[in-house]
C-alpha positions in Angstrom: 0.0 0.0 0.0 1.3 3.5 -0.9 2.3 5.7 2.1 -0.9 7.7 2.3 0.5 10.1 4.9 3.3 11.0 2.5 0.8 11.6 -0.3 -1.9 13.5 1.5 0.4 15.5 3.7 2.2 16.9 0.7 -0.8 16.8 -1.7 0.9 14.6 -4.2 -1.2 13.2 -7.0 -0.5 11.3 -10.2 0.7 7.7 -9.7 3.5 6.5 -12.0 7.0 5.1 -11.7 8.7 5.5 -8.3 12.0 5.6 -6.5 13.3 7.0 -3.3 16.8 7.8 -2.1 18.1 8.7 1.3 21.6 10.2 1.5 22.9 11.2 4.9 26.0 12.7 6.4 25.1 12.9 10.0 24.9 16.7 10.0 21.9 19.0 10.2 21.4 22.3 8.4 18.6 24.8 8.5 18.3 25.8 4.9 17.2 23.0 2.5 18.7 22.6 -1.0 16.8 23.4 -4.1 15.7 20.0 -5.5 15.6 19.8 -9.3 14.2 16.9 -11.3 14.8 16.8 -15.0 13.0 14.4 -17.3 14.7 14.2 -20.7 16.4 17.4 -19.8 13.1 19.2 -19.0 11.4 20.3 -15.8 7.8 19.6 -14.7 5.7 17.3 -16.8 6.6 15.4 -20.0 4.5 13.3 -22.4 6.2 10.4 -24.1 5.5 8.0 -26.9 5.9 4.3 -25.8 9.0 4.1 -28.0 10.7 7.1 -26.4 13.4 6.8 -23.8 13.1 8.5 -20.4 16.2 9.9 -18.6 15.7 11.1 -15.1 18.3 13.4 -13.4 18.1 14.7 -9.8 20.2 17.7 -8.8 20.5 19.2 -5.3 21.5 22.8 -5.4 22.6 24.3 -2.1 21.1 27.6 -1.0 23.9 28.3 1.5 27.6 27.5 1.9 29.0 25.0 2.8 27.0 22.5 0.8 24.0 21.1 2.6 23.6 17.5 3.9 20.7 15.5 5.3 18.3 12.8 4.1 17.4 12.8 0.5 14.5 10.6 -0.6 13.3 9.7 -4.1 10.0 8.0 -4.7 8.2 7.0 -8.0 4.5 6.1 -8.1 3.2 4.1 -11.0 0.2 2.1 -12.0 2.2 -1.0 -10.9 3.0 0.3 -7.5 5.5 2.5 -5.7 9.3 2.2 -6.2 12.2 3.7 -4.2 15.6 4.5 -5.5 18.3 3.0 -3.4 22.0 3.7 -2.6 23.1 0.8 -4.8 21.6 2.7 -7.8 18.6 0.3 -8.1 14.9 0.7 -7.9 13.1 -1.3 -5.3 9.3 -2.0 -5.2 8.1 -1.2 -1.7 5.0 0.2 -0.1 7.1 1.8 2.6 10.2 4.1 2.4 13.5 2.2 1.8 16.1 4.2 3.7 19.6 4.3 2.2 22.7 6.1 3.6 25.5 7.6 1.6 28.1 10.4 1.8 27.4 14.1 1.3 25.9 15.3 -1.9 26.8 18.3 -4.1 25.4 20.0 -7.2 26.4 17.2 -9.6 23.3 15.8 -11.2 22.6 12.1 -10.4 21.2 9.9 -13.2 18.4 7.8 -11.5 16.8 6.4 -14.7 17.9 6.0 -18.2 15.8 3.5 -20.2 13.2 2.8 -22.8 10.1 0.7 -22.9 8.0 2.2 -20.2 4.4 1.0 -20.3 1.5 3.3 -21.1 0.3 5.2 -18.1 1.2 8.0 -15.7 4.4 8.1 -13.7 5.0 10.6 -10.8 8.4 11.3 -9.3 9.0 13.0 -5.9 12.3 14.1 -4.4 12.2 14.8 -0.7 14.8 16.3 1.7 14.9 16.6 5.5 17.9 17.9 7.5 18.3 15.1 10.2 20.4 12.5 8.3 18.9 9.7 10.4 17.3 7.6 7.6 13.7 8.6 8.8 11.4 11.0 7.1 10.9 14.1 9.2 7.5 15.4 8.1 7.8 18.7 9.9 11.0 19.6 7.9 10.4 17.8 4.6 11.0 19.7 1.4 9.5 18.1 -1.7 9.8 18.6 -5.5 7.8 16.7 -8.0 7.8 15.9 -11.8 5.7 13.6 -13.9 5.7 11.6 -17.1 2.8 10.3 -19.2 3.4 7.5 -21.7 0.6 7.6 -24.2 -0.4 7.4 -27.9 -3.1 10.1 -27.4 -2.4 12.5 -30.3 -3.7 15.6 -28.5 -1.5 15.0 -25.4 1.5 14.4 -27.7 0.8 17.6 -29.6 0.6 19.6 -26.4 3.9 18.1 -25.3 5.4 19.5 -28.5 4.2 22.9 -27.6 5.6 22.5 -24.1 9.0 21.4 -25.4 9.2 24.4 -27.7 8.0 26.8 -25.0 10.7 25.6 -22.7 13.5 25.0 -25.2 15.3 28.2 -24.2 14.5 28.1 -20.5 15.5 24.7 -19.2 18.9 26.3 -18.8 20.3 29.8 -19.0 22.4 29.9 -22.2 25.4 32.0 -22.9 25.9 30.3 -26.3 23.6 27.7 -27.9 24.0 28.5 -31.6 25.0 31.5 -33.6 22.3 34.2 -33.0 20.1 31.8 -31.1 17.4 33.8 -29.2 18.3 31.9 -26.1 21.8 33.3 -25.9 22.8 35.8 -23.2 26.0 37.8 -22.7 26.0 38.2 -26.4 28.9 40.7 -26.7 32.3 39.1 -27.0 35.0 41.7 -26.0 38.7 41.2 -26.6 41.1 41.0 -23.7 44.9 41.4 -23.7 47.6 43.9 -24.7 46.4 46.1 -27.5 43.4 43.7 -27.8 45.2 41.8 -30.6 46.3 38.3 -31.3 43.0 36.6 -30.6 39.9 35.9 -32.8 36.7 34.0 -32.7 34.3 32.6 -35.3 30.9 32.4 -33.6 29.4 30.6 -36.5 31.7 27.7 -37.1 29.9 24.7 -38.5 32.3 21.8 -38.7 32.5 19.1 -36.0 30.4 21.0 -33.4 29.3 19.4 -30.1 25.6 19.9 -30.8 23.3 22.2 -32.9 24.2 24.0 -36.1 27.2 26.0 -34.9 30.0 26.3 -32.3 32.8 28.8 -31.6 36.3 28.5 -33.1 38.8 30.4 -30.9 42.4 31.3 -31.9 45.4 32.7 -30.1 48.6 33.7 -32.0 51.0 32.6 -29.2 52.3 36.1 -28.4 51.9 37.6 -24.9 48.4 36.8 -23.8 44.8 37.4 -24.8 41.2 36.2 -24.8 37.6 37.2 -24.9 35.0 38.1 -22.2 31.4 37.5 -23.0 29.7 40.6 -21.7 26.0 41.7 -21.3 27.0 45.1 -22.6 24.7 48.1 -23.0 22.6 49.6 -25.7 21.4 53.2 -25.7 19.3 55.5 -27.8 19.4 54.8 -31.5 22.3 52.3 -31.3 21.7 49.0 -33.1 24.5 47.0 -31.6 25.5 46.6 -27.9 28.6 48.4 -26.5 31.2 46.9 -24.0 30.6 47.6 -20.4 33.5 46.7 -18.1 31.7 47.6 -14.9 31.4 51.3 -15.3 27.6 51.5 -16.2 25.0 51.0 -13.4 21.9 48.9 -13.9 23.4 46.6 -16.6 23.8 43.3 -14.8 21.9 40.1 -15.1 20.5 38.2 -12.1 21.7 34.6 -12.1 20.6 33.8 -8.6 19.7 30.1 -8.4 22.3 28.9 -11.0 23.9 25.7 -10.0 26.8 25.3 -12.4 28.3 26.9 -15.5 28.8 24.1 -18.0 30.3 24.0 -21.5 31.8 21.7 -24.1 35.4 22.3 -25.3 38.0 20.6 -27.5 41.4 21.5 -29.0 42.0 21.5 -32.7 45.0 19.1 -32.4 45.3 18.5 -28.6 47.7 19.9 -26.1 46.2 23.5 -26.2 46.3 25.3 -22.8 43.5 27.7 -22.0 41.7 29.1 -19.0 37.9 29.1 -19.0 36.1 31.4 -16.5 33.2 33.7 -15.6 32.6 36.7 -13.3 36.0 38.2 -14.0 35.1 41.9 -13.5 35.5 42.4 -9.8 37.5 45.7 -9.6 34.9 48.1 -11.0 32.0 49.9 -9.2 29.4 48.1 -11.2 31.2 44.8 -11.9 30.3 41.3 -11.2 28.7 40.6 -7.8 30.3 37.2 -7.7 33.9 36.2 -7.3 35.6 34.9 -10.4 35.2 31.1 -11.1 37.7 29.4 -13.3 39.0 26.1 -14.5 42.5 27.3 -14.2 44.7 26.5 -17.2 43.6 23.1 -18.6 45.1 21.0 -21.4 42.6 20.2 -24.2 42.3 17.1 -26.2 41.0 16.8 -29.8 37.8 15.2 -28.5 34.9 17.1 -26.9 34.9 17.1 -23.1 32.2 18.6 -20.9 33.4 20.9 -18.1 31.3 22.3 -15.3 32.1 25.0 -12.7 30.0 25.1 -9.5 28.6 28.6 -8.9 25.8 28.1 -6.4 27.9 29.4 -3.5 28.5 32.8 -5.3 26.5 36.0 -5.0 24.9 36.0 -8.5 22.5 38.9 -8.3 24.4 41.1 -10.7 26.6 39.6 -13.4 28.0 41.4 -16.4 30.6 38.8 -17.6 28.9 35.4 -18.2 31.9 33.5 -19.7 35.4 34.0 -21.0 38.7 32.4 -22.0 42.3 33.4 -22.1 45.6 31.8 -23.1 49.2 33.0 -23.0 52.6 32.5 -24.6 53.8 31.1 -21.2 51.2 28.3 -21.3 51.4 27.5 -25.0 55.2 27.7 -25.3 54.7 30.5 -27.7 52.9 28.5 -30.3 49.6 29.5 -31.9 46.6 27.5 -30.9 43.0 27.0 -32.0 40.2 25.4 -30.0 36.4 25.1 -30.0 33.7 25.9 -27.4 30.0 25.0 -27.6 26.8 24.7 -25.5 27.7 27.2 -22.8 25.0 27.5 -20.2 24.2 28.0 -16.5 22.1 25.3 -14.9 19.3 27.7 -14.1 15.7 26.9 -15.1 13.4 29.8 -16.0 9.8 28.3 -16.0 8.2 31.7 -15.4 10.2 33.9 -17.7 7.9 35.8 -20.1 8.4 34.3 -23.6 6.9 33.3 -26.9 7.3 30.0 -28.7 9.6 29.7 -31.6 7.2 29.1 -34.6 9.3 26.6 -36.5 11.7 23.8 -35.7 14.1 24.8 -38.5 17.7 23.9 -37.7 18.8 24.2 -41.3 16.7 27.2 -42.0 16.8 28.8 -45.5 15.8 32.1 -43.8 17.0 33.1 -40.3 13.7 34.5 -39.2 12.3 30.9 -39.3 15.0 29.8 -37.0 14.5 32.6 -34.4 11.1 34.1 -34.9 8.1 33.6 -32.6 5.2 34.8 -34.8 2.4 36.6 -33.0 -0.3 34.6 -34.8 1.3 31.2 -33.9 1.6 32.2 -30.2 -2.0 33.3 -30.1 -3.0 29.9 -31.4 -0.7 28.2 -28.8 -2.4 30.1 -26.0 -5.8 28.9 -27.2 -4.5 25.3 -27.7 -3.7 25.1 -24.0 -7.2 26.3 -23.2 -8.7 23.3 -25.0 -7.3 21.0 -22.2 -7.6 23.2 -19.0 -5.4 21.3 -16.6 -3.6 23.4 -14.1 -0.3 23.0 -16.0 -1.9 24.0 -19.3 -3.7 27.0 -17.8 -0.4 28.1 -16.3 1.2 28.1 -19.7 -1.8 29.9 -21.3 -1.5 32.5 -18.6 2.2 32.9 -19.3 1.4 33.6 -23.0 -1.4 35.9 -22.1 1.0 37.8 -19.8 3.5 37.9 -22.6 1.0 39.5 -25.0 0.1 42.1 -22.4 3.8 42.8 -21.8 4.5 43.1 -25.6 1.8 45.7 -26.2 3.1 47.8 -23.3 6.8 47.5 -24.0 7.5 48.1 -27.6 10.9 49.6 -28.3 9.3 52.6 -30.1 5.5 52.6 -30.3 3.1 53.3 -27.4 -0.1 53.1 -29.3 -1.3 49.6 -28.7 0.2 47.8 -31.8 2.0 44.5 -31.7 4.8 43.3 -34.1 4.2 40.4 -36.4 6.9 38.4 -34.7 9.2 38.6 -31.6 12.4 36.8 -30.7 11.9 33.4 -29.0 13.6 33.1 -25.7 13.3 35.9 -23.1 10.8 38.4 -24.2 12.3 41.5 -22.5 15.8 42.8 -23.5 18.4 42.5 -20.7 19.2 45.1 -18.2 21.3 47.9 -19.6 19.7 47.6 -23.1 17.5 50.7 -23.6 16.7 51.4 -27.3 15.2 54.9 -27.7 15.8 55.3 -23.9 13.2 52.6 -22.9 14.1 49.9 -20.5 12.6 46.4 -20.6 11.4 46.6 -24.2 10.6 43.4 -26.2 13.2 41.6 -28.3 12.6 41.3 -32.0 14.1 38.5 -34.1 17.3 39.1 -36.0 20.6 37.7 -37.1 24.2 38.5 -37.8 25.5 38.9 -41.3 29.1 37.8 -42.2 30.2 41.4 -42.2 29.0 41.8 -38.6 25.9 43.8 -39.3 22.8 43.0 -37.2 19.8 42.4 -39.5 16.0 42.3 -38.8 13.3 40.9 -41.1 10.9 43.5 -42.5 7.8 41.4 -42.0 8.7 40.5 -38.5 9.0 44.1 -37.3 5.8 45.1 -39.2 2.3 45.2 -37.8 -0.5 43.4 -39.7 -4.0 43.9 -38.7 -5.0 40.2 -38.6 -2.1 39.3 -36.3 -3.2 42.0 -33.8 -6.8 40.7 -34.1 -5.7 37.1 -33.3 -3.9 38.3 -30.2 -7.1 40.0 -29.2 -9.0 36.8 -29.7 -6.5 34.9 -27.6 -6.8 37.3 -24.7 -10.6 37.3 -24.9 -10.6 33.4 -25.0 -8.4 33.4 -21.9 -10.7 35.9 -20.1 -13.7 33.7 -21.0 -12.2 30.3 -20.2 -9.8 30.9 -17.3 -10.7 31.2 -13.6 -8.7 34.4 -13.1 -10.0 37.0 -10.7 -12.2 39.8 -12.1 -9.3 42.3 -11.5 -6.9 40.2 -13.5 -9.3 39.5 -16.3 -9.7 43.3 -16.5 -6.0 43.5 -17.2 -6.3 41.2 -20.2 -9.5 42.8 -21.4 -8.0 46.3 -21.2 -5.0 45.1 -23.2 -7.3 43.6 -25.8 -9.1 46.9 -26.0 -5.8 48.8 -26.5 -5.0 46.6 -29.4 -8.4 46.9 -30.9 -8.3 50.7 -30.6 -5.1 50.7 -32.5 -6.9 48.9 -35.4 -9.7 51.3 -35.2 -7.5 54.4 -35.1 -5.0 53.4 -37.8 -6.6 50.9 -40.1 -10.3 51.9 -40.5 -11.0 52.6 -44.1 -13.7 54.5 -45.9 -13.0 53.5 -49.4 -15.4 51.1 -51.2 -17.2 48.9 -48.8 -15.2 50.1 -45.8 -13.5 47.6 -43.6 -10.0 47.7 -42.2 -6.7 47.9 -44.1 -3.8 45.5 -43.8 -1.6 47.4 -41.3 1.8 48.9 -41.4 5.0 47.5 -43.0 8.7 48.0 -42.1 10.7 49.7 -39.3 9.9 52.5 -37.0 11.3 56.0 -37.7 15.0 56.3 -37.0 17.8 58.5 -38.3 18.4 55.9 -41.0 14.7 55.4 -41.7 13.1 58.8 -41.2 9.8 57.9 -43.0 9.1 55.1 -40.5 6.6 52.4 -41.3 4.5 52.4 -44.6 0.8 52.0 -44.4 -0.6 49.0 -46.3 -3.6 50.1 -48.4 -4.9 46.7 -49.4 -7.7 45.0 -47.4 -7.8 41.4 -46.5 -10.9 39.2 -46.0 -9.1 37.2 -43.4 -8.1 40.2 -41.4 -11.6 41.6 -41.5 -13.1 38.3 -40.3 -10.7 38.4 -37.4 -11.5 42.0 -36.6 -15.3 41.4 -36.9 -15.3 38.7 -34.3 -12.8 40.5 -32.1 -14.8 43.7 -32.0 -18.1 41.9 -31.6 -16.7 40.0 -28.6 -15.4 43.2 -27.1 -18.9 44.5 -27.3 -20.1 41.5 -25.4 -17.3 41.9 -22.8 -17.6 45.6 -22.3 -21.2 46.4 -23.2 -19.9 49.3 -25.3 -22.0 49.7 -28.4 -19.1 51.4 -30.2 -17.5 48.0 -30.7 -20.7 46.7 -32.4 -20.6 49.6 -34.9 -16.9 48.8 -35.6 -17.7 45.1 -36.1 -20.4 46.0 -38.6 -17.9 48.2 -40.4 -15.8 45.1 -40.9 -18.9 43.1 -41.8 -19.9 45.4 -44.6 -16.5 44.7 -46.2 -17.0 41.0 -45.7 -20.3 41.2 -47.4 -18.7 42.7 -50.5 -16.1 39.9 -50.6 -18.7 37.1 -50.6 -19.4 36.0 -54.1 -22.9 34.6 -54.1 -22.6 33.2 -57.7 -19.5 31.2 -56.8 -20.4 30.4 -53.2 -17.1 31.6 -51.7 -15.1 34.5 -50.4 -12.4 36.4 -52.3 -9.1 37.1 -50.6 -9.6 40.9 -50.5 -8.8 44.0 -52.5 -5.8 45.4 -54.2 -4.2 48.7 -53.0 -7.1 50.9 -54.2 -9.2 49.3 -51.5 -12.0 48.7 -53.9 -11.0 46.4 -56.7 -11.2 42.7 -55.8 -8.0 40.7 -55.9 -8.8 37.6 -58.0 -5.2 36.6 -58.6 -5.0 34.5 -55.5 -7.6 32.0 -54.2 -6.8 30.9 -50.7 -9.0 28.2 -49.0 -8.8 29.6 -45.5 -11.0 32.7 -46.2 -13.8 30.1 -46.6 -13.0 28.0 -43.6 -12.6 31.0 -41.4 -15.6 32.6 -43.0 -17.7 29.7 -41.8 -16.2 29.6 -38.3 -16.6 33.3 -37.8 -19.9 34.0 -39.4 -22.1 30.9 -39.3 -24.9 31.6 -36.8 -24.2 35.3 -37.1 -25.4 36.0 -40.6 -28.3 33.9 -41.7 -28.6 35.6 -45.0 -25.8 33.5 -46.6 -25.1 29.8 -46.7 -21.4 29.8 -45.7 -21.3 26.0 -46.0 -21.0 26.7 -49.8 -17.5 28.0 -49.1 -16.6 24.6 -47.6 -17.9 23.0 -50.8 -15.6 25.3 -52.8 -12.6 24.2 -50.7 -13.5 20.5 -51.2 -13.9 21.0 -55.0 -10.9 23.4 -55.6 -8.3 22.7 -52.9 -8.5 19.1 -52.0 -5.3 17.1 -52.5 -4.3 13.5 -52.3 -0.6 13.0 -52.1 1.8 10.2 -51.0 -1.1 8.4 -49.4 -2.5 11.4 -47.5 -5.6 13.5 -48.2 -6.0 17.1 -47.1 -6.2 20.6 -48.5 -3.8 23.0 -50.2 -3.4 26.7 -49.3 -4.8 27.7 -52.6 -6.3 26.1 -55.7 -3.0 25.1 -57.5 -3.0 21.8 -55.5 0.8 21.5 -55.2 0.7 19.9 -51.8 -1.1 19.5 -48.5 -1.2 22.4 -46.1 -2.0 20.8 -42.7 -2.9 23.9 -40.9 -5.6 24.6 -43.5 -6.6 20.9 -43.4 -7.2 21.2 -39.6 -9.2 24.4 -40.1 -11.4 22.5 -42.6 -11.9 19.6 -40.1 -13.1 22.1 -37.4 -15.5 23.7 -39.9 -16.9 20.5 -41.3 -17.4 19.2 -37.8 -19.3 22.3 -36.7 -21.3 22.2 -40.0 -22.6 18.8 -39.0 -20.5 16.9 -41.6 -19.0 14.6 -39.1 -18.0 11.8 -41.6 -16.0 14.2 -43.8 -14.4 15.7 -40.8 -13.4 12.3 -39.4 -11.9 11.3 -42.7 -9.5 14.2 -42.8 -8.9 14.0 -39.1 -7.6 10.5 -39.4 -5.2 11.5 -42.2 -3.9 14.3 -39.9 -3.3 11.8 -37.1 -1.4 9.5 -39.5 0.7 12.5 -40.6 1.5 13.4 -37.0 2.9 9.8 -36.5 4.5 9.2 -39.8 6.0 12.5 -41.2 9.7 12.0 -41.7 10.5 15.5 -40.4 8.2 15.0 -37.4 8.8 13.6 -33.9 5.4 11.8 -33.5 4.1 14.9 -31.7 4.3 18.0 -33.8 2.6 18.7 -37.1 4.9 19.3 -40.0 3.5 22.3 -41.9 3.3 20.8 -45.4 3.8 17.6 -47.4 6.3 19.3 -49.7 9.0 21.9 -49.4 8.1 25.3 -50.7 4.3 24.8 -50.9 3.2 27.8 -52.8 0.5 30.2 -51.5 0.3 32.7 -54.4 1.6 35.3 -52.0 5.2 36.2 -51.0 5.8 33.2 -48.7 5.7 29.4 -48.9 5.3 26.6 -46.4 7.7 23.7 -46.0 8.4 20.4 -44.3 9.0 21.9 -40.9 7.4 21.3 -37.5 5.1 24.2 -37.0 3.5 25.6 -33.8 0.6 27.1 -35.7 -0.2 23.8 -37.5 0.1 21.9 -34.3 -2.3 24.2 -32.5 -4.9 23.9 -35.3 -4.4 20.1 -35.2 -5.4 20.3 -31.5 -8.4 22.4 -32.4 -9.4 19.8 -35.0 -9.2 16.9 -32.6 -11.1 18.9 -29.9 -13.7 20.4 -32.3 -12.6 23.8 -30.9 -13.7 27.0 -32.8 -11.1 29.7 -31.8 -13.4 32.5 -33.0 -16.3 31.5 -30.7 -14.9 29.0 -28.1 -18.3 28.8 -26.2 -20.1 27.9 -29.4 -21.7 29.5 -32.4 -24.8 30.4 -30.3 -22.6 33.0 -28.4 -22.3 34.9 -31.7 -26.0 36.0 -31.4 -25.3 38.1 -28.3 -25.7 40.9 -27.6 
């Protein structure tokens, strides 16, 4: 029988695989360590396919010096009973704790499980610590940390786990260097050290023989005197577009690394025998330097093979760090010979589960365009927020809240604008810029995606920094869905509702159009006004049916939320444009207008204006049969390819676009055409499991590379957050426009 006192006292639920370990040193301390459980390198809950391996690591991070000691217990609960991890590194089935004694423990992670072939079901893992080191659980002083794994073939649970993995990919550790220009990098300014700052160089984008990922760092020293590099946080002020070195003379420009356990990195020599020192926190003699004492490997001799080195930092004062990593070499150590060596995967063991962030839209390690490697598109993140709402567990609602908070933060912390607009994309990783970075004099502004060109220039993508009306409207819908479906307090719901209104007011103020049938224009393109770009953004004069569908529902729902009739009038302004785009003779919507705002654009025939048209308007406008738009999609965009059936983005039928296929499934289901919906749903489930570029969880965007849209972008065989979210909607029959059902559209 499971120890009920243990379970109920600490409110532990979820029964899965179990293990418990007791480590004692005979010494008592008052402050417990920080217990960290990683499952496959991640924290919290993971979902696995039956074929996936599970690796479990336990780390004890001291919160005081010297390192803590006491009794450390590890229990796993499974459908087959409870298991305890023992001192002989084995799991023992037992209904009562199995005490084991051992020596003192430090910050080095322990591998407690590394295997494959777990049975389907739920596994819960608990680490417990008490200070008495007597082999008995002291309930009054017990500190507990939990993690869980679910082994399943459920496609929705697996898709949600993909979103979780992407959401946490930059925050399981605190990276200094992951890949060139990776949005998870910190301390991104390498500054030369040494006499005359000469004799050393680095290639941050080396691609041959790296430890992991796309790139690593190649470092060279010419063998004369000494030299190296310090990786600084730096500062950025005013209209600067690149950070400047800060050697400890600028206040308010440090990063708080409190809670970090170790600094870890991979290093190898080019030929072997190279002598280098690897360090952090080296700036201790300046008024605003590192709060921590320097940590260092000392001079080490490298081999041609990669080796993993870690420096404990938990005993340091880490609240203000400006130098996150560095290296030096010297003629004395190398015998005067030039050397070259490589460094990769530099990170602090410091999880950031509550850091404001967006999800990287695509898994694109090769990446024909850098924005797909680094960009977190606003539309995709609005969808991810709503995907979590379809399965409202406490963990999923916490993630939805984090994304809702990120949207609110983004609208309030643009680097230039204060008028309620959002950008089309942000950088994945931390949403705010680091301390000391103040573009246009503003602190804490949001990070936008970019990359380094070979000549050292920092480049941003024109679409990513722009603001398109539909993307803002989807963010509004995501916040309104969170307000409707969450159990937040009225005060907190008002925060999200007010942010949604600010975004909507931007659309009304800047995009309302009086030409032709009215409606709202496409938004604004390009960069804000700077010395190099005095004209600022360019207004887009075309009008999109998609955008106006989004705006219509967003404004109508704002009227329902606020009781303000002005939003109803604005919704009807969008609706008049939509009426003009409906082609009764063809039974479908057109894409929108050309730049004159009047002439219909017949050059491109996308399918999603018709799926969205049905989802947004069915039940609202009884004068038109929007099911005919679904028939148009079936007749003009249906594709069978490589054993799969689905729908193309447009009517050239050059491949299957799975996001649109999922939209069609939701629309068919809500239209009462369950058999057709089920047919395409099953093909999507097969694609999730079988796509070569997939992982059995995510949805790969298209069946072909460069699936054409008729517009200025294509879709490819890449795992896509947006397609995965719509897949979840399809399996949950969730309409993101009206989450409480079409009937809600009739009010007020």
